[in-house]
C-alpha positions as CSV (number, residue, x, y, z in Angstrom):
1,M,0.0,0.0,0.0
2,E,1.3,3.5,-0.8
3,I,0.1,6.5,1.3
4,M,1.5,9.8,0.3
5,D,0.8,13.3,1.7
6,R,2.3,15.0,4.8
7,L,3.8,13.9,8.1
8,T,2.1,15.3,11.2
9,D,5.2,15.0,13.3
10,S,8.8,13.6,13.1
11,A,8.9,9.7,13.2
12,Q,9.7,8.1,16.5
13,L,11.9,5.1,17.1
14,K,10.1,2.7,19.6
15,T,11.3,-0.5,21.4
16,L,9.0,-3.3,22.5
17,P,9.6,-5.1,25.9
18,D,11.2,-8.0,23.9
19,E,13.7,-5.5,22.4
20,R,12.2,-5.4,18.9
21,K,12.4,-1.9,17.3
22,F,10.1,-0.1,15.0
23,V,9.5,3.2,13.6
24,S,6.1,5.1,14.4
25,F,4.7,8.0,12.4
26,S,1.4,9.6,11.4
27,I,0.4,11.0,8.0
28,A,-2.4,13.4,7.2
29,I,-4.2,13.4,3.9
30,N,-6.3,16.4,2.9
31,D,-9.1,15.8,0.5
32,S,-12.4,17.3,-0.6
33,Y,-15.7,16.5,-2.3
34,K,-18.6,18.5,-3.8
35,P,-22.1,17.2,-3.1
36,K,-24.5,17.9,-6.0
37,G,-26.1,21.3,-5.3
38,S,-23.8,22.1,-2.4
39,E,-20.4,23.8,-1.7
40,E,-17.2,21.9,-1.6
41,K,-16.5,20.0,1.6
42,K,-12.9,19.6,2.9
43,Y,-11.7,17.0,5.4
44,V,-8.5,15.3,6.7
45,T,-7.8,11.6,7.2
46,Y,-5.1,10.6,9.6
47,F,-3.1,7.3,9.3
48,N,-1.0,6.0,12.1
49,C,1.8,4.0,10.7
50,S,4.4,1.5,11.9
51,Y,7.5,0.5,9.9
52,W,9.1,-2.8,11.0
53,L,11.7,-3.5,8.2
54,G,14.5,-1.3,9.5
55,T,14.9,1.7,11.9
56,G,17.2,3.6,9.6
57,I,14.3,5.2,7.8
58,A,13.4,7.3,10.9
59,H,16.0,10.0,10.1
60,H,14.3,10.5,6.7
61,L,10.8,11.0,8.2
62,T,11.1,14.4,9.8
63,N,8.5,17.2,10.0
C-alpha cells in the first residue's frame, strides 16, 4: 500500500519489551468532495503507521 501526503510530526523510534524496534509516524491526507447542489466539503484523514523492516528510515521521516 502506498500512502502519500504529509507527516504530522517527526517519526519516533520505539522499542517493545522484547527489544524489537520499529518506527512510528502519522500521515495526514487532505481531501475534498462536492455534493451535488452544495459547496465543496474539505476533510482530513489521519493514518497512524508503523515500519518494522528497519529503523534507519526514521531520520528521513522528519517534519
